[in-house]
N, C-alpha and C positions, 0 to 999 in steps of 0.2 A: 632547656636541656632537661630539667625535671619532668616537664610535661611529655616530652618525647620518650623519657625512660618509662613513665607510667603507661603510655599508649603502647609501646612496644613490649613492656612486660605482659600486658594483657594479650596482646596479639601473639607472643611466644607461647603463652600458656594455652590459649584457646585455639589457634591456627598457626602452628609453627611451620616453617618450610618443610613440605613433604619429602623433598629429596635433598640428599647431600650435595652441596654446590659451593663453589668458590665466590659466589656473588653476594648472596643475601643470607644472613643469619650469623650465629655464633660460630665463627670459623677459625678454629685452632686445629693443630695437627691431631691432637687426640679427639676432639669432637667430631672430626671428619673421617674416623676410621671406619665406621660403618653406620648402619641405620639406627642401631640400638644406642650407640654413643651419641649420635646426632639428636635422637628424640630426647634422650636424658638430659643432654647439655641444654636444650631450649626449655624443657620443663624447669630446670633448676635455674637457669639464667633468667627466665621470665619472672620467677618468684623474686629473684634478687633485685631485678630492675624495678618491679612493682614496689617492693619495700623501700628501695633507694630513692625512687621517684616520689613517693608518698611522704618521705622524711625530708627531702631536700626542697620540695616545691614550697611548703609553707615557711621554711627557713629563708629561702631566697625572697619570698614576698616580704618577710619581716625585715631581712637585711636591706632590701632596696627602700623600704619605708623610711629608713634612716637617712637616706640621701634625697628624699623629696624636698624640693624647694632650695636645695643647695646649689652652690655655683657649679656651673658646667664642668670644670676641671675635677671637682670633687666627685661628682656623679659618674664621670668617666673612669676615674681611679677606683672608685668603689665598685663599679661594674666589672672592671678588670679582675678585681680581687674575687668578686662573686663567681665570675665565669671560671676563674682558676680553680676555685674550690670545687665547682661543678665538674670540671674536667677531671680533677683528682678522683672524685667519687666515681665518675663514669669509668675511669681506667681501672680504678680499684675493684670494681664489680667483676672483673674478669678472673681475679684470684680465687674467690670462693668457689666458682664453678670449676675451674681447673683442679682444685684440690678434690672436689667432690667426684670429678671424672677419675682422677688417679686412685682414689679410695675405692671406687666402685668397679673400675676396669683395669685389666692389665695392660701392658704396652702394646699387645695385639688386638686390643679392643674387645677382649672377652671378659665377661662378668667374672668378678672374684666371688669365690665361695664364702 
């Protein structure tokens, strides 16, 4: 998961989806208002994912090293915990971008002065 966040963080920063669409990208009601909100959301979300991926990847490797050579059940439970934390981070990355959108744009997708 952290590796995917790193890769898509780079993709969203360098080559975000060009058109507002309901299939691929950071798709929230606010981000899909218009092209300006769409582009802003992807630049912001790309940075957030790049940072989150860069932080969680080494932490994941370190956490999994603790389970090396342990019993299969221990590795399984440890992996579930690590994946749970990764999912929490993944979901948690939505909120900073939503906050940034609300600070930057009004309810109609127009930039605030």
